[in-house]
TORDRENMAR-334898 format. One record per residue (C-alpha): residue number from 1; x, y, z. Coordinates in steps of 0.02 Angstrom, whole numbers. Example, Ala and Ser with C-alpha at 12.3 -4.5 7.8 and 13.67 -1.06 7.14 Angstrom:
<nodes>
+-----+--------+--------+--------+
: pos :      X :      Y :      Z :
+-----+--------+--------+--------+
:   1 :    615 :   -225 :    390 :
:   2 :    684 :    -53 :    357 :
+-----+--------+--------+--------+
</nodes>
This chain:
<nodes>
+-----+--------+--------+--------+
: pos :      X :      Y :      Z :
+-----+--------+--------+--------+
:   1 :   -590 :  -1289 :   2274 :
:   2 :   -703 :  -1154 :   2296 :
:   3 :   -744 :   -986 :   2202 :
:   4 :   -779 :   -956 :   2010 :
:   5 :   -676 :  -1004 :   1857 :
:   6 :   -529 :   -895 :   1823 :
:   7 :   -418 :   -903 :   1667 :
:   8 :   -245 :   -821 :   1659 :
:   9 :   -234 :   -729 :   1494 :
:  10 :   -141 :   -822 :   1353 :
:  11 :      6 :   -694 :   1340 :
:  12 :     43 :   -715 :   1517 :
:  13 :     49 :   -912 :   1492 :
:  14 :    147 :   -898 :   1334 :
:  15 :    269 :   -787 :   1436 :
:  16 :    282 :   -904 :   1577 :
:  17 :    305 :  -1058 :   1460 :
:  18 :    447 :   -937 :   1374 :
:  19 :    539 :   -930 :   1568 :
:  20 :    536 :  -1111 :   1576 :
:  21 :    594 :  -1169 :   1411 :
:  22 :    741 :  -1045 :   1441 :
:  23 :    805 :  -1144 :   1592 :
:  24 :    789 :  -1306 :   1485 :
:  25 :    610 :  -1350 :   1528 :
:  26 :    527 :  -1465 :   1376 :
:  27 :    365 :  -1527 :   1433 :
:  28 :    231 :  -1425 :   1494 :
:  29 :     70 :  -1502 :   1570 :
:  30 :    -86 :  -1375 :   1557 :
:  31 :   -173 :  -1422 :   1738 :
:  32 :   -329 :  -1343 :   1776 :
:  33 :   -499 :  -1389 :   1880 :
:  34 :   -591 :  -1373 :   1723 :
:  35 :   -464 :  -1351 :   1565 :
:  36 :   -622 :  -1340 :   1435 :
:  37 :   -686 :  -1174 :   1533 :
:  38 :   -521 :  -1108 :   1486 :
:  39 :   -555 :   -926 :   1415 :
:  40 :   -749 :   -907 :   1429 :
:  41 :   -726 :   -774 :   1572 :
:  42 :   -585 :   -680 :   1471 :
:  43 :   -645 :   -707 :   1296 :
:  44 :   -803 :   -751 :   1299 :
:  45 :   -765 :   -908 :   1205 :
:  46 :   -694 :  -1081 :   1240 :
:  47 :   -509 :  -1053 :   1203 :
:  48 :   -400 :  -1190 :   1234 :
:  49 :   -371 :  -1233 :   1054 :
:  50 :   -295 :  -1033 :   1033 :
:  51 :   -202 :  -1062 :   1191 :
:  52 :   -128 :  -1232 :   1130 :
:  53 :    -93 :  -1135 :    961 :
:  54 :      3 :   -990 :   1044 :
:  55 :    111 :  -1108 :   1163 :
:  56 :    175 :  -1235 :   1021 :
:  57 :    273 :  -1079 :    947 :
:  58 :    371 :  -1069 :   1113 :
:  59 :    548 :  -1133 :   1072 :
:  60 :    615 :  -1277 :   1169 :
:  61 :    469 :  -1326 :   1221 :
:  62 :    423 :  -1508 :   1141 :
:  63 :    270 :  -1591 :   1210 :
:  64 :    114 :  -1494 :   1268 :
:  65 :     -6 :  -1630 :   1371 :
:  66 :   -181 :  -1592 :   1442 :
:  67 :   -255 :  -1618 :   1621 :
:  68 :   -410 :  -1624 :   1677 :
:  69 :   -545 :  -1580 :   1541 :
:  70 :   -724 :  -1597 :   1595 :
:  71 :   -846 :  -1685 :   1494 :
:  72 :   -989 :  -1544 :   1488 :
:  73 :   -947 :  -1427 :   1345 :
:  74 :   -776 :  -1494 :   1282 :
:  75 :   -712 :  -1375 :   1151 :
:  76 :   -703 :  -1503 :    986 :
:  77 :   -576 :  -1385 :    894 :
:  78 :   -439 :  -1450 :   1026 :
:  79 :   -443 :  -1605 :    940 :
:  80 :   -398 :  -1526 :    774 :
:  81 :   -258 :  -1435 :    853 :
:  82 :   -182 :  -1633 :    920 :
:  83 :   -208 :  -1681 :    766 :
:  84 :   -108 :  -1545 :    669 :
:  85 :     10 :  -1495 :    796 :
:  86 :    151 :  -1626 :    837 :
:  87 :    193 :  -1541 :   1000 :
:  88 :     25 :  -1573 :   1079 :
:  89 :     22 :  -1750 :   1136 :
:  90 :   -119 :  -1851 :   1084 :
:  91 :   -171 :  -1859 :   1283 :
:  92 :   -309 :  -1814 :   1377 :
:  93 :   -360 :  -1837 :   1537 :
:  94 :   -544 :  -1816 :   1560 :
:  95 :   -609 :  -1875 :   1726 :
:  96 :   -774 :  -1947 :   1714 :
:  97 :   -800 :  -2016 :   1888 :
:  98 :   -925 :  -2143 :   1850 :
:  99 :  -1048 :  -2177 :   1717 :
: 100 :  -1227 :  -2236 :   1809 :
: 101 :  -1356 :  -2103 :   1744 :
: 102 :  -1422 :  -2097 :   1923 :
: 103 :  -1251 :  -2074 :   2007 :
: 104 :  -1202 :  -1936 :   1884 :
: 105 :  -1363 :  -1861 :   1918 :
: 106 :  -1311 :  -1846 :   2098 :
: 107 :  -1141 :  -1814 :   2083 :
: 108 :  -1222 :  -1665 :   1953 :
: 109 :  -1112 :  -1704 :   1816 :
: 110 :  -1216 :  -1630 :   1688 :
: 111 :  -1205 :  -1769 :   1566 :
: 112 :  -1266 :  -1968 :   1531 :
: 113 :  -1196 :  -2101 :   1495 :
: 114 :  -1248 :  -2100 :   1307 :
: 115 :  -1176 :  -1912 :   1289 :
: 116 :  -1018 :  -1984 :   1368 :
: 117 :  -1001 :  -2130 :   1284 :
: 118 :  -1027 :  -2046 :   1112 :
: 119 :   -901 :  -1912 :   1174 :
: 120 :   -764 :  -2034 :   1176 :
: 121 :   -796 :  -2106 :   1028 :
: 122 :   -781 :  -1937 :    939 :
: 123 :   -617 :  -1903 :   1046 :
: 124 :   -555 :  -2076 :    949 :
: 125 :   -616 :  -2059 :    778 :
: 126 :   -540 :  -1866 :    766 :
: 127 :   -370 :  -1907 :    842 :
: 128 :   -348 :  -2112 :    807 :
: 129 :   -218 :  -2180 :    936 :
: 130 :   -247 :  -2062 :   1039 :
: 131 :   -231 :  -2084 :   1255 :
: 132 :   -374 :  -2048 :   1343 :
: 133 :   -346 :  -2063 :   1538 :
: 134 :   -492 :  -2044 :   1671 :
: 135 :   -513 :  -2068 :   1855 :
: 136 :   -675 :  -2159 :   1934 :
: 137 :   -755 :  -2153 :   2105 :
: 138 :   -853 :  -2302 :   2174 :
: 139 :   -942 :  -2305 :   2310 :
: 140 :  -1035 :  -2139 :   2299 :
: 141 :  -1174 :  -2134 :   2418 :
: 142 :  -1324 :  -2226 :   2346 :
: 143 :  -1212 :  -2329 :   2226 :
: 144 :  -1317 :  -2499 :   2207 :
: 145 :  -1233 :  -2656 :   2152 :
: 146 :  -1326 :  -2618 :   1982 :
: 147 :  -1224 :  -2451 :   1965 :
: 148 :  -1075 :  -2535 :   1994 :
: 149 :  -1092 :  -2682 :   1867 :
: 150 :  -1152 :  -2529 :   1747 :
: 151 :   -986 :  -2457 :   1784 :
: 152 :   -893 :  -2619 :   1775 :
: 153 :   -951 :  -2669 :   1603 :
: 154 :   -924 :  -2477 :   1537 :
: 155 :   -733 :  -2499 :   1581 :
: 156 :   -743 :  -2664 :   1497 :
: 157 :   -812 :  -2575 :   1341 :
: 158 :   -699 :  -2426 :   1329 :
: 159 :   -528 :  -2500 :   1349 :
: 160 :   -461 :  -2329 :   1426 :
: 161 :   -258 :  -2327 :   1384 :
: 162 :   -250 :  -2262 :   1572 :
: 163 :   -373 :  -2266 :   1711 :
: 164 :   -359 :  -2235 :   1914 :
: 165 :   -500 :  -2286 :   2040 :
: 166 :   -511 :  -2208 :   2212 :
: 167 :   -648 :  -2253 :   2339 :
: 168 :   -786 :  -2116 :   2389 :
: 169 :   -714 :  -2019 :   2545 :
: 170 :   -858 :  -1934 :   2642 :
: 171 :   -804 :  -1749 :   2643 :
: 172 :   -867 :  -1590 :   2735 :
: 173 :   -918 :  -1450 :   2633 :
: 174 :   -963 :  -1541 :   2481 :
: 175 :  -1128 :  -1563 :   2408 :
: 176 :  -1119 :  -1757 :   2420 :
: 177 :  -1096 :  -1737 :   2633 :
: 178 :  -1269 :  -1707 :   2631 :
: 179 :  -1311 :  -1888 :   2562 :
: 180 :  -1292 :  -2048 :   2673 :
: 181 :  -1117 :  -2129 :   2663 :
: 182 :  -1223 :  -2299 :   2633 :
: 183 :  -1092 :  -2410 :   2551 :
: 184 :   -974 :  -2495 :   2685 :
: 185 :   -794 :  -2460 :   2679 :
: 186 :   -762 :  -2645 :   2624 :
: 187 :   -874 :  -2650 :   2484 :
: 188 :   -809 :  -2482 :   2419 :
: 189 :   -622 :  -2572 :   2407 :
: 190 :   -692 :  -2725 :   2329 :
: 191 :   -753 :  -2622 :   2190 :
: 192 :   -617 :  -2526 :   2172 :
: 193 :   -514 :  -2695 :   2156 :
: 194 :   -632 :  -2753 :   2033 :
: 195 :   -599 :  -2613 :   1923 :
: 196 :   -425 :  -2587 :   1938 :
: 197 :   -411 :  -2790 :   1890 :
: 198 :   -511 :  -2763 :   1731 :
: 199 :   -391 :  -2625 :   1699 :
: 200 :   -239 :  -2710 :   1739 :
: 201 :   -287 :  -2839 :   1586 :
: 202 :   -334 :  -2712 :   1462 :
: 203 :   -181 :  -2617 :   1513 :
: 204 :    -69 :  -2769 :   1484 :
: 205 :   -146 :  -2819 :   1318 :
: 206 :   -130 :  -2632 :   1255 :
: 207 :     63 :  -2661 :   1304 :
: 208 :     82 :  -2806 :   1210 :
: 209 :     37 :  -2728 :   1064 :
: 210 :    176 :  -2609 :   1073 :
: 211 :    294 :  -2730 :   1071 :
: 212 :    425 :  -2693 :    924 :
: 213 :    371 :  -2533 :    898 :
: 214 :    485 :  -2369 :    935 :
: 215 :    419 :  -2236 :   1032 :
: 216 :    516 :  -2053 :   1058 :
: 217 :    533 :  -2047 :   1266 :
: 218 :    586 :  -1925 :   1383 :
: 219 :    704 :  -1996 :   1510 :
: 220 :    650 :  -1930 :   1666 :
: 221 :    773 :  -2021 :   1794 :
: 222 :    888 :  -2163 :   1837 :
: 223 :    826 :  -2288 :   1979 :
: 224 :    919 :  -2420 :   2019 :
: 225 :    989 :  -2522 :   1860 :
: 226 :    850 :  -2443 :   1755 :
: 227 :    848 :  -2271 :   1647 :
: 228 :    653 :  -2222 :   1670 :
: 229 :    582 :  -2135 :   1540 :
: 230 :    392 :  -2096 :   1466 :
: 231 :    306 :  -2097 :   1299 :
: 232 :    201 :  -1941 :   1239 :
: 233 :     60 :  -2057 :   1290 :
: 234 :    113 :  -2051 :   1486 :
: 235 :     98 :  -1927 :   1613 :
: 236 :    232 :  -1918 :   1744 :
: 237 :    212 :  -2021 :   1920 :
: 238 :     26 :  -2084 :   1862 :
: 239 :     54 :  -2180 :   1710 :
: 240 :    158 :  -2292 :   1607 :
: 241 :    335 :  -2302 :   1609 :
: 242 :    462 :  -2364 :   1490 :
: 243 :    629 :  -2446 :   1579 :
: 244 :    804 :  -2456 :   1486 :
: 245 :    929 :  -2568 :   1572 :
: 246 :   1073 :  -2444 :   1633 :
: 247 :   1202 :  -2564 :   1655 :
: 248 :   1203 :  -2599 :   1472 :
: 249 :   1151 :  -2421 :   1387 :
: 250 :   1194 :  -2253 :   1453 :
: 251 :   1047 :  -2113 :   1432 :
: 252 :   1044 :  -1918 :   1475 :
: 253 :    909 :  -1876 :   1591 :
: 254 :    802 :  -1740 :   1535 :
: 255 :    842 :  -1776 :   1342 :
: 256 :    725 :  -1862 :   1215 :
: 257 :    770 :  -2033 :   1146 :
: 258 :    713 :  -2174 :   1018 :
: 259 :    676 :  -2316 :   1111 :
: 260 :    623 :  -2496 :   1040 :
: 261 :    509 :  -2598 :   1148 :
: 262 :    568 :  -2774 :   1192 :
: 263 :    449 :  -2821 :   1330 :
: 264 :    287 :  -2784 :   1412 :
: 265 :    208 :  -2801 :   1564 :
: 266 :     27 :  -2737 :   1645 :
: 267 :     87 :  -2539 :   1675 :
: 268 :    283 :  -2534 :   1622 :
: 269 :    356 :  -2563 :   1453 :
: 270 :    548 :  -2611 :   1426 :
: 271 :    687 :  -2553 :   1294 :
: 272 :    832 :  -2524 :   1207 :
: 273 :    891 :  -2354 :   1124 :
: 274 :    898 :  -2360 :    935 :
+-----+--------+--------+--------+
</nodes>
């Protein structure tokens, strides 16, 4: 993406949300290249919290989810809204990309390992039980074995609820294209696999803790012998799903159901309607 950030006024977004709600939409996902910037150009301040407070008033909307918040300059008043407003999902997608200071500097991320770690700890302190999703890139130009080991041990330490890992791709018209793409493809893939193996174990352990608990789930679709739903801690297409046996239960797509978790795999939960 090129060009300056451009915020859409709050009134316009509320109007759009009202139109969607009138058509039966129940979940809004706020997606931006950088949500944390929202409002700086229009209102001369980071105004995401005010936008959320306006959107929660829209009748018919039941969940509001945040995607792609940049770690630098994160407006902490958003966490207060998340705590106070049941419609704002306790979920945040914050693409961190890496954690080694030398790689972050080369990526021009404007932060450090220490600052990022503290920010995540503050998130969890302010909103206990929130789900943090992030994405990482391995094989970035100049990534040494030591950089990768730093990333690996940090992933183990932070225990992200949701995490995706991608291999670096040498794209033209990017800052990194001027650097030498010096990590071999097979090494990139090995590193991505190693990160996802760690995450798979973390996800499995966190999911085991959910057995016996009940969650409010939205039912997205029916697939084979299962109705497929999601909790507030899961975004569509990228996160965990809740599977309910369709041969034993009937659920209505697009509706919310209370589901008790009976079984858990590394990236899926199985349950029954209460």
